[in-house]
C-alpha positions, 0 to 999 in steps of 0.5 A, spaced: 826 524 821 831 528 815 837 525 812 841 527 808 844 522 804 852 522 802 858 519 800 865 520 800 872 519 796 873 514 801 868 510 797 872 511 790 878 508 794 882 515 797 885 515 802 891 520 800 891 527 797 896 524 792 896 516 789 897 513 783 893 508 786 887 513 787 881 515 782 882 523 780 878 527 783 875 530 776 873 522 774 870 522 782 866 528 782 863 525 775 861 519 778 859 521 784 853 525 782 852 520 777 851 515 782 844 520 784 848 523 790 848 530 791 852 531 798 860 529 798 865 530 803 871 533 801 876 527 803 883 528 804 886 536 805 889 536 798 885 531 794 880 536 792 882 542 789 883 547 795 882 553 790 876 555 792 872 559 787 876 552 782 873 547 788 866 551 787 865 552 780 866 544 779 861 542 784 856 547 781 857 544 774 854 537 778 850 540 783 854 538 788 853 540 795 859 538 801 857 536 808 863 536 811 871 533 811 876 529 816 883 530 819 887 525 820 893 523 824 894 522 832 893 527 838 898 525 842 905 525 839 908 532 838 911 532 832 904 530 828 901 536 831 903 541 825 900 536 820 893 535 823 894 543 825 894 543 818 889 540 815 884 542 819 885 550 819 885 548 810 880 545 811 876 548 816 877 555 812 875 551 804 868 548 808 866 554 811 866 558 804 862 552 802 857 552 807 858 546 811 857 544 818 863 540 820 870 538 821 871 529 823 876 528 826 880 522 827 887 519 832 892 517 828 893 509 828 897 505 832 899 500 828 902 501 820 897 501 816 900 496 811 904 491 815 902 492 821 906 493 825 905 496 833 908 503 833 905 505 840 902 502 846 894 501 843 892 504 850 893 511 852 896 513 858 892 516 863 896 522 862 895 521 854 888 521 855 888 527 858 892 530 853 888 527 848 881 530 850 885 537 851 887 537 843 879 534 841 877 541 845 882 545 842 881 543 836 873 543 836 873 550 839 878 552 835 873 550 828 868 553 832 870 560 833 875 561 828 869 557 822 862 556 825 863 549 825 861 544 829 867 538 831 864 531 831 870 526 833 870 519 829 872 513 832 876 509 828 879 502 828 886 500 830 887 508 834 885 509 841 879 511 840 875 504 838 871 501 842 865 502 846 867 503 851 872 508 850 867 512 845 863 513 852 869 515 856 870 520 851 862 523 851 863 522 858 871 526 858 868 532 853 864 538 854 856 536 849 857 543 847 864 543 844 864 535 841 860 531 838 861 523 835 861 521 828 858 514 828 862 510 823 856 503 823 863 499 820 867 501 824 863 500 830 860 493 828 868 491 826 870 492 834 865 488 836 860 494 837 853 493 836 850 501 833 843 501 833 843 500 840 849 505 841 845 510 836 839 508 841 843 510 847 847 516 845 844 519 839 843 526 843 852 527 842 852 524 835 851 529 830 854 525 824 853 519 820 858 514 816 854 509 813 858 502 812 858 495 813 863 489 814 863 482 811 862 478 816 866 472 814 872 477 812 872 480 819 873 474 822 880 472 818 881 478 820 881 477 827 884 471 827 890 472 823 891 480 826 891 481 818 893 489 817 887 494 817 890 496 810 890 489 808 884 487 810 881 494 805 883 491 800 880 484 801 874 487 802 872 487 809 868 493 808 862 490 804 856 494 800 851 495 806 846 490 804 851 485 805 854 485 811 853 484 819 850 491 819 842 491 820 841 499 816 833 496 816 834 496 824 839 502 824 833 506 819 827 504 825 832 508 830 833 514 826 827 514 826 824 513 833 830 519 835 827 524 830 834 524 826 836 530 822 842 530 819 847 527 814 849 521 813 855 519 809 856 513 805 863 509 805 865 503 803 874 503 803 876 499 799 883 502 797 886 500 793 881 498 787 881 498 780 878 505 777 872 501 774 870 499 781 867 503 785 861 507 781 857 500 780 857 499 788 856 506 789 849 506 784 847 500 788 848 503 793 844 510 792 838 505 790 838 501 797 839 506 802 833 509 796 828 502 798 830 501 805 827 509 807 834 513 808 834 519 804 
């Protein structure tokens, strides 16, 4: 087992390329390094500098390396495909220059993040499912041929691929040579799954990890009252890894059992948040994973 632990702008409350509620990018880089991490993701395309020489300089100043980043938008609505392609190609080119290996693809949410309004049906039709699989394969093939990178698909709350049965259908309907999974322990648990058992069962297809935990009391309130995802995040539904329902000691044992070698990126969604909130949490979290033998 060889696990490279990192964190991401998400753990500093960063969801968008630009937003007045978000920590400035240079402060984020200062604090992730000070918290003891060597690895980071880029966050949403455009948050960190997209001028590669500038980005390389800023990363080297802090002894940071990049594992990958995400692109997120609707897989089936053609009006969102230009945005998705811009994210994939833009981030892919940067990641290649940085020597990173992974591009994380996420379907867009079917609800409005902030109002909870349902924007489209929560389930794909069979035709939409086939279309989504085609888009996933298209981008997986594009980044493999163009950048020498691996696409990992990230199941996400309030998207069309979030429950275990949907993830397993995706695994059946995608080429294992092209498409792997980013298992986010928090999103998986939030939707009633067992990330420990799922990791044991599907470890051959899981090439990348997001380490996240969920507060069970807040999760019950959120589910009972149908609170929108962004509001749930603002309520601290995603809590420090040491405090939630995901058993990270058991998860570590499974990683050892299957001899997982790769990246595990800590994410604790907290948008929006005071700028002084993330750093102490990030530092405690880094120490926690060291103490339990993860990274």
